[in-house]
C-alpha positions as CSV (number, residue, x, y, z in Angstrom):
1,M,5.6,36.6,-7.0
2,M,2.9,34.0,-6.2
3,A,3.6,32.0,-9.4
4,R,7.4,31.9,-8.6
5,T,6.7,30.5,-5.1
6,L,4.4,27.9,-6.5
7,I,7.0,26.8,-9.0
8,L,9.7,26.6,-6.3
9,V,7.4,24.5,-4.0
10,T,6.5,22.2,-6.9
11,C,10.1,21.7,-7.9
12,A,11.1,20.9,-4.3
13,G,8.3,18.4,-4.0
14,L,9.3,16.7,-7.3
15,A,12.9,16.5,-6.1
16,L,11.9,14.9,-2.9
17,T,9.7,12.4,-4.7
18,A,12.5,11.4,-7.0
19,C,14.8,10.7,-4.1
20,T,12.2,8.6,-2.4
21,N,11.3,6.6,-5.5
22,R,14.9,5.9,-6.3
23,N,15.6,4.3,-2.9
24,K,12.5,2.0,-3.3
25,D,13.6,1.0,-6.8
26,D,17.1,-0.1,-5.4
27,Q,15.5,-2.4,-2.8
28,F,14.8,-6.0,-3.3
29,A,12.6,-8.2,-1.2
30,F,14.0,-11.4,0.2
31,N,11.2,-13.8,1.1
32,G,8.8,-10.8,0.9
33,I,10.9,-8.7,3.4
34,H,12.8,-5.5,2.5
35,F,15.9,-5.5,4.7
36,Q,18.1,-2.5,5.3
37,S,21.6,-3.6,4.4
38,K,24.8,-1.6,4.2
39,S,28.3,-2.6,3.0
40,D,31.6,-0.9,3.5
41,E,35.3,-1.6,3.4
42,V,36.9,-2.9,6.6
43,S,39.7,-0.3,6.3
44,K,40.9,2.3,3.8
45,D,44.1,0.2,3.2
46,A,42.2,-3.0,2.4
47,R,39.1,-2.0,0.4
48,D,38.9,-5.6,-0.9
49,R,37.9,-6.7,2.6
50,F,34.3,-5.6,3.4
51,F,31.6,-6.1,5.9
52,V,27.8,-6.1,5.4
53,N,25.3,-5.3,8.1
54,V,21.7,-6.4,7.6
55,K,19.1,-4.8,9.9
56,G,15.9,-6.6,10.9
57,A,17.5,-10.0,10.5
58,N,15.4,-11.6,13.2
59,Q,12.3,-11.4,10.9
60,D,13.7,-14.2,8.7
61,L,17.3,-15.3,9.2
62,A,17.6,-17.2,5.9
63,A,16.2,-14.2,4.0
64,A,18.5,-11.8,5.9
65,R,21.5,-14.0,4.9
66,E,20.5,-13.8,1.2
67,A,20.1,-10.0,1.6
68,G,23.6,-9.9,3.0
69,R,25.0,-12.1,0.1
70,Y,23.3,-9.7,-2.4
71,E,24.7,-6.6,-0.7
72,G,28.2,-8.1,-0.6
73,T,28.0,-9.0,-4.3
74,R,26.9,-5.4,-5.1
75,Y,29.9,-4.1,-3.1
76,C,32.4,-6.3,-5.0
77,I,31.0,-5.5,-8.4
78,A,31.0,-1.7,-7.7
79,E,34.5,-1.7,-6.3
80,Y,36.3,-4.4,-8.3
81,G,34.0,-5.4,-11.2
82,T,33.7,-9.0,-9.9
83,S,31.1,-10.9,-8.0
84,R,33.5,-13.5,-6.7
85,I,33.6,-13.4,-2.9
86,E,35.6,-15.3,-0.4
87,W,33.5,-15.2,2.8
88,V,35.2,-14.9,6.1
89,V,31.9,-14.8,7.9
90,G,29.4,-15.8,5.2
91,P,25.7,-16.3,4.7
92,E,26.0,-20.1,4.4
93,N,27.5,-20.3,7.9
94,E,24.5,-21.3,10.0
95,A,26.4,-20.4,13.2
96,T,26.3,-16.8,12.2
97,V,23.5,-15.2,14.1
98,P,22.2,-11.6,14.5
99,V,23.3,-9.5,17.4
100,D,20.7,-6.8,18.4
101,D,18.7,-7.8,15.3
102,V,21.7,-7.0,12.9
103,L,23.4,-9.8,10.9
104,R,27.0,-9.0,10.2
105,L,28.9,-10.7,7.4
106,E,32.4,-10.2,6.2
107,G,34.1,-11.1,3.0
108,I,37.0,-10.5,0.5
109,C,36.4,-9.5,-3.1
110,R,38.5,-11.8,-5.4
111,P,39.4,-11.3,-9.0
112,L,38.1,-13.8,-11.5
């Protein structure tokens, strides 16, 4: 009974460790900063239109813009197999500023 409990606890610990390591491997640093960024479609009817939110953007706005560009590229490749993006509110637009420390970008995935 004791050995079974030990095995279960060990397996649970390894499973949690694997989840944690996977998330760290998926992150890239931009100017030495790891930003939390998330992309999603604007609506279910128009999945080619997407938005990206980059948290912690006030740390380094230029780096946050690049993190947003990267996340948008990942979204388009995953959804459409293309990295071509037409930005509606893009990372190169210097007028785009964070609101409540979150930078929000919006784009459209375009076929090659």
